[in-house]
N, C-alpha and C positions, 0 to 999 in steps of 0.2 A: 677726714674720710674715715669711715668705720673699718674695723679689722676685716680682712678677707682671708679666709682659710687658705692654707698652702695648696690644697687640691685645686682650688679655683684660680688662685693667683698664678700658679705655675702650670696651668692647663696648656698643652701644646697648641700652637697656632699654625704650624706647618707639619707636613709629613715627616720631615727630618727630625723634628722634636719628639715624635712619638717614640716611647721607650719599648724596646723588645718586640716590636711587630714589623720588622723590616721586610719579611716575606709578603706582607699585605700592602704596606705603604709603597713599596717599589712597584708592585703590580698595578696599583691604582695610578701612580704617576705615569707609568708607561702607557696605560690606557688613555689617559688625558692627552699625552703628547701625540699619540697615534690616532686620536679621535675615534677610539673604539669604546665608547661609553654605552654600557647596557642600560636598559630602561628600569631595571630593578636589581637591588643588591640586598643581601641579608648577611648581617654580621653576627656571628655566634661565638660565645666564649664565657668564661667565668666573670665574676664581678670585678670592677675596678681595673681592667686591663686596657681600656682605650677604645671601646666599641663606639660609644656616642661621640667621643672626641674625634675619632677618625671620620665618622659620618659628617660632622660639621665641617671638618677641613675639606672633605670631598665636595660638599655643597658649595663652600666658598670658592674652591678652585674652578668649579664649573661655571660660576657666574662672575668671577673676577674679570675686570676689564683690562688688567695688566698682569697676567700670570707670568711666572718665571720658571721655566723647566718643570711645569706641572704643579708648581707651588703657588698658593695665593699670595698676593703682594701685601695684604693686610693694610693697605694705605688708600685704596680707591674708595669711592663713595659707597659702592655695594658692600665691600668688606667692612667698612666702618659702620654702616647701617645694621649689618648683621651683628657686629659686636655690641651694638647698643640695643639689640632686640627690637629693631624697627623695620626689619626686612619683611616685605610682603610676598617675596618669591621663595623664601625658605621657611617652611612651616614645620614646627616640631609638635608632635602629638604624643601624649602619654597613653600607651595602649591599655594600661590598667584603668584609667579614668574614662576612656572613650571606647569601651569594649562592646557597646550595644550596637545593634544593627542600624539604629537611627543615625548614630554618628557616622557610620560607614556610608550610609546613603547620602548624607550631606557631603562627605568627602568625594563621592562619585560625581556629584553635581559640580563641585568646585574645580575639579581637575580639567573641566572643559574650557575654563577661562585661561587666556594667555597670560604669561608673566608681565608684571607692570614695568620693570626696568631691565632685568637680566634676560639671559637667553633661555634659561630653564626655570621651571617651577618644580621645586623639590620638596617632597614630603618625607620627613624623618619620623618614623613611628618607633618609639622606644618600648621595650618589653612587649613586643608584638604577640608573644605566645599567650598573653592575657585576653586576647580577643575571643569572642564566642565562636562556636562553629558556624552559626548563621552569619556572623560578620565576615568570617573568612570566605564563605560561599558567595556572599554578596560582592566581595572584592575580587573574585577570580577573573571575571571577564575584563574588568578595568585593568587589572594587573597584567593580563596577557597581552592586551592591545591598548595601551594607554595613548593619549595624544602625544604627538611628536615632541612637544616641549616639556612633558611631565616625566619625572624620575622619582622612583620610590626607593628609600633606604630604610630597611628594617634592622632593628637590634634586639637581641634576645639572649638571656642567660640559660634558657631551657629549650634548645632547638628541637627536642623530641616531642614537644607539645605543639609544634607548628605542623600543620598538615603537609603531606608530601606534595599535594597539588599546588601549594604556595611555594614550597622550596624549589620545585622543578621550574618555576617561572622566574627564578632569581639567580644571580651569580652569588654563590655562597663563599664566605670567607670565615675561616675558623681562627679565632684569636687564641693565643696560648698564655699560660701563666708567665709572669715576669720572673726571670732568673734572679737569684739572690744577689749575685755580683752586679748585675745591671741595676738593680734597685739600690744597692749600696752606693754605686757611683752617682746615681741621680740625686740621692739624698745628700751625699757629700757636696755635690755641686750647689744644691739649695742652701746648705749650711754655710758654705763659703760666701755665697752672695748675701746671706742674711747676717753674717758676722757671728755665727753660732759655732762654738768650739765643741766638737764631739769626736770621740775616739772610735777606732775600728770595731772594737767589741760591742759598743753601743749600737753602731750601725747594723752589725750582724744580728743583734737581738731584735731590733725593730723589723728588719727585713724578714727574719724567720717567723716572727709573730704575725706579719701581714699575710703569710701563706700565699704568695704569688700575686697579690692584688696591690698595685702601686697606690691606688687611692687610700686603701687601708693603712699603708705605710706612711703616707703623708698626714693622715689624721692622727696616727700615733706620734708622729714627729711633733705636731702642734701640741699634743697633750704633754709630751715630755718636756717641751720648752716651758710650758706653763708651770710645771712642777720644779724643774731644775734650773730654769733661767738660761743664760747664754753659755754656761759651762756644763756640759752633760758628761757624766761619767757612768760607767757600767754598773757600779755598785748601787748608786742611787736609782738608776733605771730599773734594776732588778727589784728593788724594794718597792718602787712605785707601781709597777705592773704585776708584782707578785709572781715573777717568773722563777722557774726552777734554776738554781745556780748550777752551771755546768761543772763546777768544782766538785759537787757531790758525786757526779758520775766517775770522776777520776779517783775519788776516795774508794769507790767500790772496786775498780780495776786494780788499784794498789793493794786493797785488802785481800783480793784473790791471790795475788802473788805472795803476800806475807802471811796468809792464812790467819788474818786478824778477825775473828768472829765477833769481837766486841763492836766492830764498825757496823754490823748489821743492825744492832739495836740502837746505836747512836743515830744512824741515818734514818731509820724508821721513826724515831722520836722527832727528828728535825722535820720530816715531811708532815707529820701530824700537827706539830705545833705551829708551823708556818702556813698551814692550810692549803698545801699543794695537793693537787688531785693525784691519787695513787696510780690511776690508769695512765695519766699523762706522764707521770714519772717513769713508768715501765716503758712507754713508747720512746721517751727520751733515752732511756738506758739501752734499748735496742739500737737506736741510732748511734749511740756512743760506741758500742761494740762493733757495729757495722763499720764505723770509721776506722777502728783498729784493724778490722779484717781487710779493708782496702789497703791499708799501709803494709800489712803482712804480705799481701798478694802482689801489689804493684811496687813496693819499696819507695813510694812517694805519697804525698798528701794532696795530689791533684783532684781527687774526687770528693774531698771533704768540704762541706759547706759550713764554714765556721770562721772564727777570728784567727788571725795569723798567729797569735800567741798560743792558741790551742793546737794548731797544726804542728807546731814544733814539738809539743808534748806527745801528740799521737805518734810522731816518728820514733820517739824513745821506746815505744812498745813493740817495735819491729821484731826483735828477737826474744821478747818475753813470752809470747804465746805462739802456738803452732796453728796451722789451718784446722786441724782436728779439734783443738781446744775451742776455737771460735765457733765452729759449727755446732758443737755441743752446747755452748753458752747461748747462742742465738736460738737454737731449738728449744732449750729450756725456758728462755724468756718469753717466747711466743706461747708456750704452754701456760706459763704463769699469767700472761696477759688475758688469755681466755678464761682461766679459772678465777681470776680476780673479779671479773664482772659479776659472777654469781656468788661471791663470798660476802658474808654478812659482817665480818670483822676484818676490814682491810688492813689495819695496822698489824694485827697478829699474823695475817697471811703474808704480809710483806716481810716481817721479821723472820719467819720460818723460811720463806723463799730465798731471801738474801743469805741466810745461813747455809742453805743447801748450795747456793751459787758459790759462796766463798769456799765451801768444802770440796768442790769439784777438783779432782786430781788431774794433773797434766797427763796428756796422752803422748805416746811415741810409737811410731810404726816399727815393725820388725826390721825393715830395711835401714831405718835410721840407727837402730841399735847395732846392727851388724856393721854399718859404716863407721860408727864410733869405736867399736871393738877392733876393727881392722886398722884404723888409724892410730890406735893406742891412746885415745883420748881418756882423760881421767873422769871418773864419776864421783860425785859427792854422796856420801852415805850419812844417814842421820847419826850424829854423835852430839847430842845437845850438851853445850857447855854454858853454864850460867855466867853472864857478864856481871862484873862488879858494879853495883849501883844501878842496875837496869831493872826494868819492870819484870817481876817474877814470872809473868806469863810468856815473855818473849825470850827466845833462845836463839843461839847461832849454831851453825853447823861448820865444823872445821876439818873433820877427818876426810882424807882423800885417798881413794884406792886407785892405783894405776892398773888398768886391765890391759894385758898384752894380748896381741892376736893369738888365737888358739890354733895350734897346728894339729889338724885332724889327720890321724893315721888309721890305716886299715887295721882292724883288730886281728890279733894272731889267733888262728883257729887250729886247735889240735885235732886233726882228723882222727876218727875212730879207726884203729887198725885191728881188724878182727884176727883172731888166732888162726893160723894156717891149719886147715882141716882137710885131710884127704877124704873126699866124699866117697869114692868108690871103695867098698869094703869096710867102711867105718859106720855101719848102720847103728851100732851102739852109741857112738858119739851124737848122731842125729837124734836118736831117741832121747838122750840125756838132755839135749838142749831144746827139745820140742816144746816143753812147757814154757821156757823162756821166750821162745818165738811167739807162741800163742799170746802171752801176756803183753808183749810190746805191740803186736798187731791189734789186740783188743783196746789198748790205750789210744791208738791212732785211728783205727778204722773199726768202730764198734760192731758194725754189721758183719764185716768179714771175720773179725775175731770170734763172734758168736757162732758163725757157721763152722769155722775150723775147729772150734772146741767140741763140736758134736761128731768129729771124725776120729778114726783110730788108725794108727800106723800099722800096715801089714808087712811090707817088705820094701826093698830098695833095689833098683836095677840101674846101675851107673849113676847118672845125675837125675833120675826120675824116682820120685817117692810115691809108692802106691798107698792110697788111703781108702779106708772103708767108710762109706757114707750111707746114712739111713734113707735119704730120699734123693733120687737122681735129679729132681727139679732144682736142688740147691747147687748143682754143679755149674749151671749157667751163670748164677750170680757170683760164685767164687771166681770163675774164669773172667768175669768182667773186671776183676781187680788183678789180672795176671801181671801186668806191668809193675804193679806195686809189690806183689808178693815175690816176684823174681828179684827185685832190688833188695827186699827185706831179707830174703834167704842168703843173698850174697853178703849182706852186712853181718848176719848172725853166724852163718855156717862157713863163710869164706868163698862160696861159689854159688852160682844160680842153680836152683833146684826146681824142676817141673813137677807138677802134681798130676797123678792119674787116679781115677776113682773106681772103686768096686762097690756095687750095690750090696748092702747088708741084707741078710734074710730076716727082716723085721716086719712084724705084722702090722705095725702102725704106719700107714701110708697117708699121704696128703699132698698138698700143693707146695711143699717146701717146709723148711724148719720154722719160718715165721708164721705161716698159716697153721702148722701143726701146734705151735705154742698157743696161738689164738684159740684153736679149737679146744685145747686142754683147759684154757681159762674159761671158755664158755661152758664146759662140762661142770666146772666148779659152781657156776651160777645157772642152774637149770631153769630158774624162773624167768630169765631174760628171753623175751620174744624177738629180740633184734637179730637178724642174720649175722653169721660170723663175718661174712665178706664186708659188711657195712658197719661193723662194730666200731666203737670209739677207740678200742685198743689197737685195732689194725690201722686206723687213721693216724693215731699217735705214732706208731712205729714207722709208718711211711713218711709222715710229714716232719716229725721231730728227729728221728734217728736215721733217716736216709735210706730206709728199706725200699724194696721194690716188690710189687705184686706180680707173681708169676702166673 
């Protein structure tokens, strides 16, 4: 007998043998047991996940003369005739080859005839999305009200190309990609039956390469056996399929911890010489750091899809990186993945990118640092000491500084104690300190200081100081700072002093000292046609110096 590929030899013959589609097979078995069979089904999903196989099992179960709990017996005449492609009641049609309206018209005529032996006449149309629009329209009426003995089963990898008028007349079942672990278990079962020796790492590589399609995994399995024989090891498998060795990814993560920039150029050269795709390499590197991220977050390797030997190595990175480190690394790699697609020199771009990646410094939150300080944990500080006989580039760090918790104390403030001054009757003391008072006010409140500098002390009555002022409009602005200058006089003179104002007999009048100063500036520039009230100088005084327009 000629060689039969694994995908055909190990094709499931019952619902229980279908891998990874339990949500569909259990529904179909229950429908058969309860006699709730629809007249049309549509199976949608990616390639190689069991759509056509499930359709064949369903067809056999409906016509089997000795079914068992919804499963075909595979021993009766009808099951055997179907296995030998001799059944007249189960008709398989390739939608890509019979897409024209003439074939659909022929199908419409044939559905009228009763089945020859079985109870149902079943039409399996594979890749149904390849039918033309006219063919779909011609099938609508027959699909909606077919003869009682007729059942349609459609299979498609592109459900979006099937008209909604067709989908609404069918029971839709969505097949999902096969999980890596389920695929590995199935391949291990086949290898054991075929006396093939294969390790867990090789099974993982085949399953990941298949990308969720069990048929692809079985085809790769046959190809690997042809190359390696009956003893398959991961190293030979990587060489045959030219896969990227996962050890390279661990070299990069170790280089980040050791700050080994030389690794960036060595790895870039290895990628180039072995003909690996640079974009595939970056995608694999993203997955590698994603696995480290899951270990840091979850403290286990349950979400890692990889060989067991690598899961243990990922666990060792649990305390080597922080969550912030991983977020920065993943964000940077996604940026590089985008930039690499438009780069003309992938090797140079990879060398520079890996160097930047290795040079990323660790991050630490302020709360982490404070927790370490409070706990008295020691911090390592760079003190490079050359090891004897070691690589001159590599250094070790050995100096340790023990940082003790800092005891924060309230700073001692020496309050200003003003000299005791008897206000009443000491007008000369007030006059002597008046310039000092004006200077301090001017440093703190420029506007108030400028106004008070234009006044003159006349006399003093108790705790009230009488000042001569040029423009009474300035009195309102000075009094707006009354709370401030009362505190300031207490600080300078030892007691609060109120101000009273007397208007000076000055010919220069205006709207206040600020406006008067603005007018004097305008007189110096008689060519300016801009009104004083709207001049840039006034705006600057109001906006920048805090003045007010009276």
